[in-house]
N, C-alpha and C positions, 0 to 999 in steps of 0.2 A: 543628279537631282539638283535643281537650282535652289539657291538660298532665298527664302521668302523675305519680304520687307519686314514682316513681324519679327523674324529671327534676328534682324539687325538690332533690335532693341536690347537683346541680351546676349546673343551668341556671338562668337568671334567670327569675323569674316577675314579669311586669310588674304594676304597679298601685299607685298611691297615691291614695287618695280619701277624701273626707270624707263620712260617711254619718250620717244622723240616727238616734239611738236615743231611745227613751222608756222611762220606768219604769213598773212594773206595780203596785207595792205601796202606792202612796200617799205615799211619801217626798217631801217638798217641798224641793227644793234652795234654798239660801239666796238665790241671785241671780236666781231666776225673778221676773220683774216688776220687776227693778231694773237693766235695761240689757242683757240678752242671755242666750243659752242657757248652761247649764252643760255643759262639755265634758269627756269622757273620751278619752284616747288609747289605742288598741288596736293592738298589733303582732302580726302573724300571718303564717304561710306557708300555702299551700293550693293544691290543684288549682283549675282554673277552676270546677268544680262546687262545691267547698267554699266558695270565696270568694263565689260567687253566692248560696249559701244563707246565709252569714253576712250578706250585704247584704239579702237578703229578710227575714231575721229582724229585722234592724235597722229596716227599714221598718215591720214589724208593731209593734215596740216603740215606735216614734215615733208611730204612729197612735193608740196607746192612751194616750199621755201627751205632754204638751207641755213644751217648754223645756229639753230635754236633747239633746245631740249627742255622738257619738263619732267621733273622727277615726281611721279605719282606715288602717294602713300595711301593705302586703303586700310581703314580701321572700322571697328564696330561703331554704330551710331552713337551710343552713349559715351563710349570711351573717347571718341574723337572730340566731343565738346569739353570733356574734362581735361584732356591733353591740350586742347586749343587755349583754354583759359590760362593754363600754366605757361604755355609758350608765349602767349601775348604778354603776360605779366613779366616774363623774363626777357623780352625783346628777341625771341628766337622763333617767331611765328613763320609759317610758310608764306610764300607770296600769294597763294590762292587757297580758298577752301570752299567746300559745299556747305550751304547753310539753309535750314528750313525757315519759312517766313515767320513762324512763331518765335524763333530765337534771334532773328535778324535785327530787330529794333534795339535789343540790348547792346549789340556790338556797334551799331551805327551811332547810338547816343553816347557811347563812351569813347568816341574818337579812335576806334580800333581799325576802321576800314577806310579804304581809299575813296575819296570823293570822285565820282565818275562824271560830274557835270561837264568838264572840259572835253569829254570824249564822245558825247552824244548830242547831236543837233536836235532842234525841236522837231524836225521832220522824222528823225529816227525814233524819237521817243513816242511819237504818235502811231508808230507801227505796232506797238504793243497794246494789249487790252488796258484801258485806263485804270481799272481796279488793280491789276497786277503791277503796273508801273507805280501806282500809289503805294503798294505794299513794300517796294524796295527803296522808298524815299524817307528821309528824316529831315524835318524842317524844310521840305521842298527840294532837297538835293538827293540824287540817287547814290546809293552806296553799295549797289549790287546790280546784277542783271537777272531778270526773271527767267530762269532757264526752262522750267516746265511747271505745270500745275496738275492737280487731280481734284476731283470733286465727287459728290455723292448723288446717286440716283437710286431708284427703287427697282430691284430685281424681283420678279414674281414668277411663281410656278404655274405654268399654264394648266397643267392637269388639276392642280388643287383649286384654281379659280373656276375651272369648268365644273368640278364637283360641287362647288358652292353656288353655281348658277351665275357666275360673274363672267359675262361674255365680251365685255369691252373694257379697255383701259385707255387713258388719255394718250393720244398720239401727237399732240402738239403742246408746247409749253403753256400756251394761253388757255388750254383746256385742262390743266392739272386739277386733280381733286381739291376741293376746299377741305378745311379741317373737318367740317361736318360730314362731308361725303366720305372722307377717309375713315372717320369713326363708324359710319354705316358699313363700309367694306369690312372693317375689322370685326364688327359685331356679326356680320353674316358668316365670315370665315370661322369665327369661334363657334357658331351654332352648327355649321354644316360639317366641320372637319373634326375627327376624333384624334386626340393626342398630338395635335399640331397647333402651334401658336400662330397668330396672324403675321407677326413680323419680328425682326430683330434690328437693332440700331447700332451703328459703329462708334459709340462714344466711350469705349473702354480705355482705361488708364489715361495716358497723356492726350488721347483723343477726346477728352471731356469738352474741349472747345467746340466740338461739333453740335453741342446743345444750342449754341448761339444761333444756329439756323432757325430754330423755332422762335427764339426771341425776335430775330429780324423779320420773320414771317408775320409775327403778331404786330409789327410796326414799332417795336422797341429797339433799344440800343444798349450796349454794355457801358459805353462811355459818352460823355458830352461831345459835341462836334469838335471842340478844340482839345479833346482828350485830357482835360484838366480835372475832371470829376466823374464819379460813377453816375450812370443814368438808368440802371436796370430796376431800381425801386419805383415802379410805375405800374399803371393799369396793364400795359402791354407785358411787362415783366411777370406780373401775377398771372396773366392769362397763359403765357408760355409755360410757366412753372407748373401751374395746376393741370394744364392739358397733358404735359409729359408725365406728371405724377400718375395721371389716370391710366397710362400705359400699363403700369404695374398693378394698380388697383383693379382694373378691368380684366387683368389676365391676358392682355394683348401681346405681351412679350414674355419670353421665358424668365423666370425669377433669377436665373444664373446669368443673365445678360446685362446686369447693371454696370455702373461705371467702373467699379473696382474688381470686376471679375475678369477672367481670361477667356470667356466664351465669345469668340469673335464672329461677326456676321457670316463670313464665308463658310466656316466649319458648321455652324448651325443650319445654314441654307443647304449645304451639300448633304448633310445628314437627314434632310427631310423634316427637321424639327419645326421649321417655320415656312409659311407660304410666301413671305416677302422678306427681303433683306435690304435695308438702307446701306448700300455698299459703295465704296470708292471704286473708280475705274481701275485703280492699281490692284484690286483684288480679283479682277477677271482671270488673270493667269492661274491663281490659286484655285479658283472655282473650276476652271477648265481642267486643271491637273487632278482635281478630286474625282473626276470620272462622271460627272453629271452630264447626261445627254443634252447637248446644246439645243435640241429641238424642244426640250421640256421647259425652258425658261426664257423670258424676255425681260424688257426693261421699260419703265415709264418714269414720269417726272415726280419730284418731291411734291407733297401737298403744299397748298398756299393758304394764307389767311388774309391779312391786310395786304400782303405783298408776297412775291416769290423770292426765294433766297436759297443759298447753299453754303457749304463750308469752304474755307480756303486751305487747300492742301498743296503739296508740291514743294519745290526747292529753288533757291537762288544760288548763284555762284558769286563770290566776293573776292576782292583783292585786299590785302591788309595794308594798313596805313604805313607800316614800316618797310614795305617792299622797296628795294633799291632800284627796281625796274618798273616804275609806274606806267610808262608808255607801252612797254611790252606786255605787262599784265593786262592793261585795259584793252589792248588790241586782241589778246587771246580771248578775253571775255566777249568781245564783240563777235569773234569767230564762232564761239560756242552758241550764241543766240542768233546767228545768221539763219536765214530761211532754210538753207540746205542742211546745216548741222542740226537744227531743231527738228526738222522733219525726220531725219534719220534716227535721232534719239527717241522721239515720241513714238514712231512706228514700231520700233523694236521693243520698247519698254512699256508699251500700252499706257502712255501718258498724254496729257493734253498740252498742246502748244500755248504759248503766251502771245504769239504774234497773231494779230487780228486776221490776216489773210489766211493763215494756216488753220485757225480755228473754224473758219468758214469752208475749208476745203475737205475733200474726202481723202483721208490718209490711209495708207495700206498697212493697217495694224496687223500684227502677227497673231493676235487672239481676238475673236469676236468683233471684227470690224463693223458688223451689222448693228451692234449695240452702241458703239462709240458716238454716233451723232447725237443721241439723247444726252449723254454726258456733256458733250460740247455745248449743246443748247442750255443745259442746266448751268454751266459755268458762266454764261452771260448774265445770270441773275445777280452775280456778285457786283457790288458797287464799291467805289473808292472809300466811302464811309465805313463799309463793313471791313474791308481789308486793313484800313488804318487802325481799327481797334485791335485786330490780331497782331499787327506789326508794332504795336506800342512797345516802348522800351521795357516796360515793367510787366508785360503780358504773362511771362512765365510764372510769376507769383499768383496772378489771377487764375491762371489755368490750374495751378495746384489747388487753389481754393475751390474751383469748380468741381474737381474730383471729390473733395471731401464733402462739400455741401450738396451736390447732386446725389451722392450715395446716401446721405442722411435723408434727403427728401424722398428718394425713391424706395429705400429699403427700411429705414428706421422710423418713418412716420413724422419726420420733422416738417413743420408747417412751411408752406410756400413763402409766407412773410418772413419767417426766421431765416430761411435759406437765402433769400434775396438780400436781406440785411447783412448776413455774415459775409457774403461775397462782396457786397459793396464796402463793408468795413475793410476787408483786405485790399480792395482796389484803392481806397482812400489812403491807406498806409503806404501802399506801393508808390502811389503818385507823389506823396509827400516826401518819400525817401529817395526819389530819383535824383 
């Protein structure tokens, strides 16, 4: 049984191994032929599938070039960041590590990462989705490579929709339900289905940042354009907060699916508790493994209000500022986001590519390849302004406040105004302390 991405948040993922890597671009390490291979150290977390693909790519890299090795250390997600902070503080950090976008800004702003500006031409930068390239930049300079992304779309039960008399769902991004239309769909499902909630949303725990999708759809923003002040205390912010509070007031979502619960969308959807699930593409393998007949469910786009939007998921790979082999580390990073490597990783791990040409291509995904084009289309609604907010250096503190304040707004009856003010106060303090 493979380890789920959720299990990475708390359970131990075994594995420490040395895997050989080789270079692709013709760079000649100084110690080749003078006593042994040149070695990079690479720390990462991952599911069993992900780590297997990293290792497979390592073998390919080794076969093409000789004399270079990378020592891979696999750790649980949360433990890796705790260890990384200690290693960085003590000057003993690995050459490379995997980093999610929400944590990336903290490391970039504290001068912990290698500036990759010298290693990517303007033409090479333009090969990536602008929003994802923006996510790995700090003050205009790249400090990571955008390895892959994932995003949220709406899974729906065809049988439940048919029972409620809903015969059509949006087939194009531009035809996505408006908020009003989505509310009508939920009201119909509530009326026609017994003991089934209309939907569930994936904002549990550290995923609280996914609430920002509703804020962006309402035309609002978390932060000012220059990231110097909070901006969510606005008409758009109130609209988004009140609309999402209504999910619980109207009984459209299970009461046990709020932010601080552990009832995740895939488990509720598989159990038949909900007719829809706002789920990331990375959850498709878990849903498939749950035994739900693939013929019984499909996918459509997230609702839109003033605009269409989605959340920023996925991970980057970085080189640390203290690496003694910056050219080698940078070259390895470029290999990992090459078209060939990215295709292999995304197909096997059911993840979305960050290269524009691959996102427009049909990839041979191992699970539900028929659903993935909708996720790929949804990913195009991310803008550089959206990803810049999530990649802000102090975003971790704001995300923690989102967990507390959204829970209070959804479950404890806290007003929308108070919830927005409390989040904004945390954002102001975080910005001032940076």
